[in-house]
C-alpha positions as CSV (number, residue, x, y, z in Angstrom):
1,M,10.6,-61.9,60.0
2,G,8.9,-58.6,59.2
3,S,12.2,-56.8,58.6
4,V,13.4,-59.5,56.2
5,K,10.2,-59.3,54.2
6,E,10.4,-55.5,54.1
7,Y,14.1,-55.7,53.0
8,F,13.3,-57.9,50.0
9,T,10.2,-55.8,49.1
10,N,12.3,-52.6,49.1
11,L,15.0,-54.5,47.1
12,G,12.5,-55.6,44.5
13,S,11.0,-52.1,44.1
14,G,14.5,-50.6,43.8
15,I,15.4,-53.1,41.0
16,A,12.1,-52.3,39.2
17,S,12.8,-48.6,39.4
18,L,16.3,-49.1,38.1
19,I,15.1,-51.1,35.2
20,K,12.5,-48.5,34.4
21,G,15.1,-45.7,34.5
22,M,17.5,-47.7,32.4
23,S,14.8,-48.3,29.8
24,V,14.2,-44.6,29.4
25,T,18.0,-44.0,29.2
26,G,18.3,-46.8,26.6
27,K,15.6,-45.2,24.4
28,E,17.6,-42.0,24.3
29,F,20.6,-43.8,22.9
30,V,18.6,-44.6,19.7
31,T,16.5,-41.5,19.5
32,P,17.5,-39.0,16.7
33,K,19.4,-36.0,18.1
34,I,17.7,-32.6,17.8
35,T,20.5,-30.5,19.1
36,E,21.3,-27.8,16.5
37,Q,25.0,-27.4,15.8
38,Y,24.8,-23.6,15.5
39,P,26.6,-21.7,14.1
40,D,28.2,-24.6,12.1
41,N,24.9,-25.3,10.3
42,R,24.0,-21.7,9.7
43,D,23.6,-22.2,6.0
44,N,20.9,-24.8,6.3
45,L,19.4,-24.1,9.8
46,P,15.6,-24.7,9.7
47,V,13.7,-21.7,11.0
48,A,9.9,-21.7,11.0
49,D,8.2,-19.4,8.4
50,R,5.9,-17.9,11.1
51,F,8.9,-16.8,13.3
52,R,8.9,-13.0,13.5
53,A,12.4,-11.5,13.5
54,I,12.4,-8.1,11.9
55,L,10.0,-5.9,9.9
56,T,10.8,-5.4,6.3
57,L,9.4,-3.4,3.4
58,K,8.5,-5.6,0.4
59,Y,10.4,-4.8,-2.9
60,D,9.5,-6.3,-6.2
61,D,12.0,-7.4,-9.0
62,Q,12.0,-3.8,-10.4
63,G,13.1,-2.3,-7.0
64,D,9.6,-0.8,-6.3
65,H,7.7,-1.1,-3.0
66,K,4.0,-0.7,-2.5
67,C,4.1,1.8,0.5
68,I,1.8,4.8,-0.2
69,A,2.9,6.7,2.9
70,C,-0.6,6.6,4.4
71,G,0.8,6.3,7.9
72,T,-1.5,3.5,9.1
73,C,1.3,1.4,10.4
74,E,2.7,4.3,12.4
75,R,-0.7,5.0,14.0
76,V,-1.5,1.4,15.0
77,C,2.0,0.6,16.4
78,P,1.4,0.4,20.2
79,N,4.8,1.7,21.3
80,G,6.1,4.1,18.6
81,T,8.4,1.6,16.9
82,I,7.6,3.0,13.4
83,S,8.3,6.6,12.2
84,L,7.5,7.8,8.7
85,D,9.0,10.9,7.0
86,I,6.6,11.9,4.2
87,K,7.1,14.5,1.4
88,Q,4.8,16.1,-1.1
89,V,5.6,15.7,-4.7
90,E,3.9,17.1,-7.8
91,T,2.8,14.7,-10.5
92,W,3.0,15.4,-14.2
93,D,-0.7,16.4,-14.4
94,G,-0.2,19.1,-11.7
95,K,-1.7,17.1,-8.8
96,K,-0.1,16.8,-5.3
97,K,0.8,13.4,-4.0
98,K,2.3,12.0,-0.7
99,K,5.4,10.0,-1.1
100,L,7.6,8.1,1.3
101,D,10.9,9.7,2.2
102,K,12.2,7.6,5.1
103,Y,10.7,4.5,6.8
104,M,12.4,4.3,10.2
105,Y,11.9,1.1,12.3
106,D,13.3,0.6,15.9
107,L,13.8,-3.2,16.3
108,G,14.8,-2.7,19.9
109,S,11.3,-1.5,20.9
110,C,9.3,-3.8,18.6
111,T,6.9,-6.3,20.3
112,F,6.4,-8.2,17.1
113,C,2.6,-7.9,17.4
114,Q,2.3,-7.6,13.6
115,L,-0.4,-5.0,13.8
116,C,1.5,-3.0,11.2
117,V,1.5,-5.9,8.7
118,T,-2.2,-6.8,9.2
119,N,-3.4,-3.2,8.9
120,C,-1.3,-2.2,5.9
121,P,-3.8,-1.4,3.1
122,T,-1.4,-2.2,0.3
123,D,0.3,-5.3,1.8
124,A,3.7,-3.5,1.7
125,L,5.1,-5.0,5.0
126,E,6.2,-8.4,6.3
127,F,8.2,-9.9,9.1
128,S,11.3,-11.9,8.0
129,N,12.5,-15.0,10.0
130,D,16.2,-13.9,10.0
131,F,16.8,-14.3,13.8
132,E,20.4,-13.2,13.7
133,Q,19.8,-9.7,14.9
134,A,22.3,-9.5,17.9
135,V,24.3,-6.3,17.9
136,F,26.6,-4.6,20.4
137,T,24.9,-1.1,20.5
138,R,21.2,-0.2,20.5
139,D,21.8,2.5,17.8
140,V,22.3,-0.2,15.2
141,L,18.7,-1.5,16.0
142,L,17.3,1.7,14.4
143,K,16.9,0.7,10.8
144,K,15.8,2.5,7.6
145,L,13.5,0.0,5.8
146,N,13.4,1.8,2.4
147,Y,17.0,1.1,1.7
148,L,16.8,1.6,-2.1
149,P,16.7,5.1,-3.5
150,E,13.2,6.4,-4.1
151,K,12.4,6.7,-7.8
152,E,11.3,9.8,-9.5
153,E,7.7,10.3,-10.6
154,P,7.1,8.7,-14.1
155,K,7.0,11.2,-17.0
156,P,3.8,11.4,-19.0
157,T,3.5,9.6,-22.3
158,P,2.6,11.5,-25.5
159,E,-0.9,10.1,-25.3
160,Q,-1.4,11.4,-21.7
161,I,0.0,14.8,-22.7
162,A,-2.4,15.0,-25.7
163,K,-5.4,13.9,-23.6
164,M,-4.6,16.5,-20.9
165,Q,-4.2,19.3,-23.5
166,A,-7.5,18.3,-25.2
167,E,-9.3,18.4,-21.8
168,K,-7.8,21.8,-21.1
169,E,-8.8,23.1,-24.5
170,A,-12.3,21.7,-24.1
171,K,-12.8,23.4,-20.8
172,I,-11.6,26.7,-22.2
173,A,-13.9,26.4,-25.2
174,A,-16.8,25.5,-23.0
175,A,-16.1,28.5,-20.7
176,K,-15.9,30.8,-23.7
177,A,-19.1,29.4,-25.1
178,A,-20.9,29.9,-21.8
179,A,-19.7,33.4,-21.5
180,A,-20.8,34.2,-25.1
181,A,-24.2,32.6,-24.4
182,K,-24.6,34.7,-21.2
183,K,-23.6,37.8,-23.0
184,A,-26.1,37.1,-25.8
185,A,-28.8,36.5,-23.2
186,Q,-28.0,39.8,-21.5
187,A,-28.2,41.6,-24.8
188,A,-31.6,40.1,-25.5
189,G,-32.8,41.1,-22.0
190,T,-33.1,37.6,-20.7
191,D,-30.2,37.3,-18.3
192,A,-29.8,33.6,-17.4
193,P,-28.6,32.5,-14.0
194,A,-24.9,32.0,-13.5
195,D,-25.2,28.3,-13.0
196,A,-27.7,27.7,-15.9
197,D,-26.8,25.1,-18.5
198,P,-25.7,26.9,-21.7
199,L,-27.5,24.2,-23.8
200,A,-30.8,24.7,-21.9
201,G,-32.3,27.1,-24.4
202,I,-31.0,25.4,-27.5
203,E,-33.2,23.0,-29.5
204,L,-31.0,20.0,-30.2
205,S,-31.2,17.9,-33.3
206,D,-31.3,14.1,-33.3
207,A,-27.6,14.0,-34.3
208,Q,-26.6,16.3,-31.6
209,K,-28.5,14.3,-29.0
210,K,-26.8,11.1,-30.2
211,A,-23.4,12.8,-30.0
212,L,-24.0,14.0,-26.4
213,A,-25.1,10.5,-25.4
214,A,-22.1,8.8,-27.0
215,A,-19.6,11.2,-25.3
216,A,-21.3,11.0,-21.9
217,A,-18.6,8.6,-20.6
218,D,-15.7,10.7,-21.7
219,P,-15.6,14.2,-20.0
220,A,-13.1,15.7,-22.5
221,K,-15.1,14.5,-25.5
222,L,-18.3,15.7,-23.9
223,E,-17.0,19.2,-23.4
224,K,-15.9,19.3,-27.1
225,V,-19.3,18.2,-28.3
226,R,-21.1,20.8,-26.0
227,A,-18.7,23.5,-27.2
228,A,-19.4,22.6,-30.9
229,I,-23.2,22.7,-30.3
230,L,-22.9,26.1,-28.6
231,K,-20.8,27.4,-31.4
232,A,-23.2,26.2,-34.0
233,A,-26.1,27.8,-32.1
234,Q,-24.3,31.1,-31.9
235,A,-23.5,31.0,-35.6
236,R,-27.2,30.4,-36.4
237,A,-28.3,33.2,-34.1
238,A,-25.8,35.6,-35.8
239,K,-27.4,35.1,-39.3
């Protein structure tokens, strides 16, 4: 009697288990399929925006990037994936400036940690989500990110040239006036210190004080005003 009861008990549990399994299988028949038909759907394959596939240098519509060759990305990279070649160029006003020559990136050794992107001071880098990066040789994984030719330094405008020339002439005039004032002081037996202000011993009129105050924000204009005041003072002293 016990064996018959056990038989039907096991039979009932088996049928219940079969029904439960068939219900799960039946649901899958009506569940939308999520299998990607790659590469047939390559043109419209959905890829998450946050997926990190390869580092890229951002270019704008004019073909310019924002990399200033500071080297921050190269320093923070934990395994030497990034290597920058930097050159020194001279700007139109005679100053030296660092400029990017080559931005080399080894995709094969990148850990996609994104430290280079988050630490870039000019937001010049980003990771694309183009996951199709399979190649046959590792040499192809070494990429030059600044793929567009580097542009030449912009030439100065006529206004910039005129301003630079005016500043230069103002400095020369101020130096000459200071030398003349020092020479006059030496001739009078009151040699002034080398770093003394040439205007220190000159009594300024209200108009001259106003002119100095108005030109305080413009160094070139201020030098011109100071030179004019010194020249007028020398002319008065010569009479």
